[in-house]
ZASEKE-363693 format. One record per atom (N, C-alpha, C): residue in one letter; z, x, y. Coordinates in steps of 0.1 Angstrom, whole numbers, padded with zeros to 4 digits, always signed. Layout:
% ZASEKE-363693
AZXY/...
END
This chain:
% ZASEKE-363693
M+1209+0952+0844/M+1211+0964+0842/M+1214+0965+0864/L+1227+0968+0864/L+1224+0964+0882/L+1214+0977+0891/P+1219+0972+0901/P+1204+0989+0908/P+1215+0996+0911/L+1212+1011+0915/L+1223+1020+0916/L+1234+1017+0923/Q+1226+1013+0936/Q+1239+1014+0947/Q+1252+1006+0947/H+1251+0996+0932/H+1252+0989+0926/H+1267+0994+0916/S+1260+1004+0910/S+1272+1011+0900/S+1283+1014+0906/P+1298+1012+0895/P+1305+1015+0902/P+1312+1032+0897/T+1300+1035+0887/T+1309+1049+0886/T+1298+1061+0893/K+1289+1057+0902/K+1279+1073+0905/K+1286+1064+0923/I+1283+1080+0929/I+1287+1083+0943/I+1273+1086+0948/I+1267+1076+0962/I+1256+1081+0964/I+1262+1076+0980/R+1251+1089+0989/R+1248+1089+0999/R+1236+1090+1003/R+1230+1085+1020/R+1218+1089+1022/R+1220+1103+1024/S+1214+1115+1027/S+1207+1127+1036/S+1202+1122+1049/K+1211+1133+1056/K+1209+1135+1069/K+1200+1143+1072/P+1189+1142+1089/P+1186+1153+1090/P+1191+1164+1097/G+1182+1181+1090/G+1193+1189+1085/G+1200+1189+1078/S+1201+1186+1067/S+1207+1186+1056/S+1195+1195+1044/G+1207+1198+1033/G+1194+1210+1027/G+1181+1199+1029/I+1181+1180+1018/I+1171+1178+1018/I+1159+1176+1029/G+1169+1175+1041/G+1157+1175+1054/G+1149+1187+1057/Q+1157+1202+1050/Q+1150+1213+1051/Q+1138+1213+1040/L+1141+1207+1024/L+1130+1210+1020/L+1117+1196+1022/H+1123+1193+1029/H+1114+1184+1036/H+1102+1189+1047/Q+1109+1197+1053/Q+1103+1206+1064/Q+1094+1218+1053/L+1101+1225+1046/L+1090+1237+1038/L+1083+1229+1031/D+1081+1213+1029/D+1073+1201+1023/D+1053+1207+1033/V+1061+1202+1042/V+1053+1200+1049/V+1045+1213+1053/E+1054+1228+1054/E+1052+1243+1063/E+1038+1240+1045/A+1044+1244+1039/A+1039+1250+1025/A+1025+1244+1024/T+1027+1232+1021/T+1013+1219+1022/T+1002+1226+1034/L+1006+1229+1047/L+0997+1231+1055/L+0992+1245+1051/S+1000+1254+1045/S+0994+1270+1046/S+0980+1268+1031/D+0980+1263+1027/D+0975+1257+1014/D+0977+1275+1005/K+0993+1270+1005/K+0991+1290+0992/K+1001+1290+0987/A+0992+1286+0969/A+1001+1282+0957/A+1015+1292+0960/D+1014+1300+0962/D+1031+1310+0968/D+1040+1306+0977/E+1036+1294+0983/E+1046+1293+0988/E+1051+1272+0989/L+1039+1267+0980/L+1038+1258+0978/L+1050+1258+0961/A+1047+1271+0958/A+1061+1271+0947/A+1072+1275+0949/K+1073+1274+0959/K+1087+1276+0963/K+1097+1261+0967/L+1091+1250+0964/L+1092+1236+0963/L+1096+1234+0956/W+1096+1243+0941/W+1097+1236+0929/W+1110+1240+0916/D+1116+1232+0912/D+1129+1231+0906/D+1117+1244+0894/S+1127+1250+0884/S+1114+1260+0878/S+1111+1251+0864/E+1121+1236+0859/E+1119+1230+0851/E+1107+1214+0856/A+1100+1217+0868/A+1091+1204+0875/A+1085+1198+0868/V+1084+1188+0869/V+1073+1177+0866/V+1064+1172+0870/R+1050+1179+0875/R+1041+1172+0888/R+1031+1163+0878/I+1031+1142+0883/I+1025+1134+0874/I+1017+1130+0889/Q+1000+1132+0885/Q+0998+1126+0896/Q+0985+1118+0886/P+0968+1109+0900/P+0959+1107+0893/P+0951+1109+0883/G+0952+1106+0874/G+0938+1118+0866/G+0934+1129+0858/R+0950+1133+0857/R+0951+1146+0856/R+0963+1144+0844/A+0965+1150+0840/A+0975+1151+0829/A+0991+1157+0835/A+1001+1151+0833/A+1016+1160+0841/A+1014+1168+0836/E+1013+1175+0850/E+1017+1196+0844/E+1037+1197+0846/V+1036+1201+0834/V+1052+1205+0830/V+1060+1214+0833/G+1063+1224+0845/G+1074+1233+0845/G+1064+1235+0859/K+1073+1247+0864/K+1072+1253+0873/K+1055+1265+0870/P+1062+1270+0862/P+1053+1276+0856/P+1033+1272+0858/E+1034+1262+0849/E+1019+1251+0849/E+1016+1245+0864/I+1026+1240+0876/I+1020+1238+0881/I+1019+1255+0897/Y+1031+1256+0891/Y+1022+1275+0899/Y+1005+1279+0895/A+1002+1275+0882/A+0990+1280+0874/A+0980+1274+0874/N+0983+1264+0885/N+0967+1249+0888/N+0969+1250+0902/D+0980+1257+0910/D+0977+1255+0923/D+0972+1271+0933/K+0975+1274+0920/K+0970+1287+0921/K+0950+1294+0920/R+0947+1284+0907/R+0937+1284+0903/R+0926+1275+0915/W+0933+1265+0924/W+0927+1255+0930/W+0926+1265+0946/E+0933+1273+0946/E+0938+1281+0961/E+0929+1291+0960/S+0916+1294+0946/S+0914+1308+0943/S+0895+1302+0948/K+0895+1289+0945/K+0885+1281+0949/K+0875+1284+0965/A+0867+1295+0960/A+0857+1293+0974/A+0858+1283+0980/D+0853+1270+0980/D+0847+1256+0984/D+0855+1253+0980/R+0870+1254+0981/R+0884+1244+0983/R+0893+1237+1002/P+0888+1229+0997/P+0890+1220+1015/P+0906+1231+1018/K+0902+1231+1030/K+0914+1233+1039/K+0925+1226+1045/T+0938+1226+1041/T+0948+1211+1044/T+0945+1211+1061/L+0942+1200+1068/L+0945+1198+1083/L+0958+1192+1090/C+0960+1181+1084/C+0973+1177+1088/C+0978+1172+1076/Y+0992+1171+1074/Y+0998+1163+1062/Y+1008+1162+1070/K+1015+1145+1066/K+1026+1146+1071/K+1032+1131+1057/S+1051+1131+1064/S+1048+1123+1051/S+1062+1115+1053/E+1064+1105+1056/E+1074+1094+1058/E+1080+1091+1043/I+1100+1096+1046/I+1102+1091+1028/I+1114+1086+1037/K+1110+1069+1038/K+1114+1057+1037/K+1133+1060+1034/D+1135+1065+1022/D+1148+1060+1013/D+1153+1071+1009/V+1164+1079+1005/V+1171+1086+0999/V+1184+1085+0997/Q+1187+1080+0981/Q+1194+1085+0972/Q+1200+1095+0968/I+1215+1099+0972/I+1218+1110+0964/I+1232+1108+0951/V+1228+1118+0945/V+1240+1110+0932/V+1244+1127+0923/G+1254+1133+0932/G+1261+1144+0927/G+1243+1159+0934/D+1246+1163+0919/D+1235+1170+0922/D+1216+1167+0921/W+1217+1155+0922/W+1202+1149+0919/W+1196+1138+0932/A+1192+1133+0937/A+1183+1131+0945/A+1168+1128+0942/F+1170+1113+0953/F+1152+1105+0943/F+1153+1098+0959/E+1139+1101+0962/E+1133+1092+0975/E+1119+1087+0971/W+1115+1079+0981/W+1102+1071+0980/W+1098+1072+0995/G+1085+1073+0992/G+1078+1074+1009/G+1068+1075+1007/Y+1059+1075+1021/Y+1044+1080+1022/Y+1040+1090+1030/F+1027+1087+1022/F+1028+1102+1034/F+1010+1101+1033/S+1004+1113+1039/S+0987+1111+1048/S+0983+1126+1056/Y+0976+1128+1049/Y+0968+1140+1052/Y+0957+1140+1054/K+0947+1152+1062/K+0937+1149+1067/K+0929+1164+1061/D+0916+1167+1055/D+0911+1177+1046/D+0902+1183+1052/S+0897+1192+1053/S+0884+1198+1058/S+0873+1191+1051/S+0875+1185+1039/S+0863+1183+1035/S+0861+1162+1036/N+0865+1160+1042/N+0866+1141+1047/N+0871+1139+1062/P+0861+1137+1073/P+0868+1139+1087/P+0876+1126+1091/K+0879+1114+1072/K+0888+1098+1078/K+0901+1111+1063/P+0913+1107+1075/P+0927+1110+1068/P+0929+1100+1053/M+0937+1106+1048/M+0934+1098+1039/M+0954+1097+1039/R+0961+1087+1030/R+0973+1081+1028/R+0977+1076+1014/G+0990+1080+1012/G+0996+1077+0997/G+1007+1073+0995/K+1016+1069+0984/K+1027+1069+0984/K+1031+1083+0972/V+1048+1077+0977/V+1055+1094+0972/V+1063+1086+0963/L+1069+1090+0950/L+1084+1088+0942/L+1085+1108+0939/R+1099+1110+0944/R+1099+1122+0944/R+1113+1126+0931/V+1122+1130+0926/V+1142+1131+0919/V+1136+1151+0926/M+1149+1150+0933/M+1154+1162+0937/M+1163+1168+0927/K+1168+1183+0928/K+1181+1191+0924/K+1180+1197+0929/R+1196+1197+0931/R+1203+1208+0938/R+1204+1222+0931/Q+1205+1234+0937/Q+1201+1241+0925/Q+1218+1252+0931/A+1216+1265+0924/A+1228+1273+0920/A+1237+1275+0938/D+1221+1278+0948/D+1225+1284+0958/D+1229+1269+0967/G+1224+1259+0964/G+1228+1249+0972/G+1221+1241+0977/S+1207+1247+0975/S+1197+1242+0983/S+1190+1231+0974/W+1179+1230+0981/W+1171+1212+0966/W+1156+1219+0968/K+1152+1212+0960/K+1137+1219+0953/K+1131+1200+0945/F+1121+1200+0944/F+1114+1197+0937/F+1115+1192+0923/A+1124+1186+0917/A+1126+1182+0901/A+1108+1173+0894/R+1114+1163+0898/R+1096+1158+0891/R+1088+1151+0906/V+1076+1150+0910/V+1072+1141+0916/V+1055+1133+0913/I+1056+1123+0919/I+1050+1112+0922/I+1040+1108+0927/G+1030+1112+0926/G+1028+1110+0944/G+1008+1103+0941/F+0999+1098+0945/F+0989+1088+0944/F+0981+1088+0959/N+0970+1088+0954/N+0964+1083+0969/N+0962+1066+0976/E+0962+1060+0984/E+0959+1048+0986/E+0943+1046+0991/D+0932+1032+0987/D+0921+1028+0994/D+0928+1021+1005/K+0936+1017+1009/K+0942+1009+1019/K+0946+1014+1029/Q+0951+1015+1037/Q+0961+1021+1052/Q+0972+1013+1048/A+0965+0996+1050/A+0979+0988+1047/A+0987+0986+1032/A+0989+0999+1026/A+0993+0995+1009/A+1005+1011+1014/A+0997+1019+1025/A+1007+1028+1028/A+1007+1032+1042/P+1014+1018+1044/P+1021+1018+1062/P+1028+1031+1070/M+1019+1032+1075/M+1026+1045+1083/M+1029+1047+1103/S+1046+1052+1108/S+1044+1047+1124/S+1038+1061+1127/Q+1032+1070+1124/Q+1019+1087+1128/Q+1015+1094+1115/P+1007+1086+1113/P+0994+1094+1103/P+0996+1103+1109/C+0983+1109+1098/C+0979+1119+1106/C+0964+1113+1109/E+0959+1118+1122/E+0942+1114+1126/E+0935+1116+1127/
END
């Protein structure tokens, strides 16, 4: 099978800063820093799937929202202090986009910032905006496994 960028039947272009996908990236940072389930819910397509280590896949926006709401309601939950992502590649094919990259975050439960990797699929919505349709993200124990130019400190 040929890599996607060589497929003669697909039209692929890179995302540009300020594009709808760039706006989704900015909203992702803002919503994550807010620690609010209602803000995070704005990022998801109605049929989204979120996959994280050690947990069952969360299928559908309502399930993702319910889990985020439960987390938000915990009195002892950590507060997000920093969140940054470095997306290394975005491929757009019609109304779908695929990206991978690294993220860094720091919360009030740990003085040491964490890093991880992410693979995301985005879907263009009827209004032209983009939302996350599939997200796989996981932490890395070694900083070298998620190299970033400007991680959280």
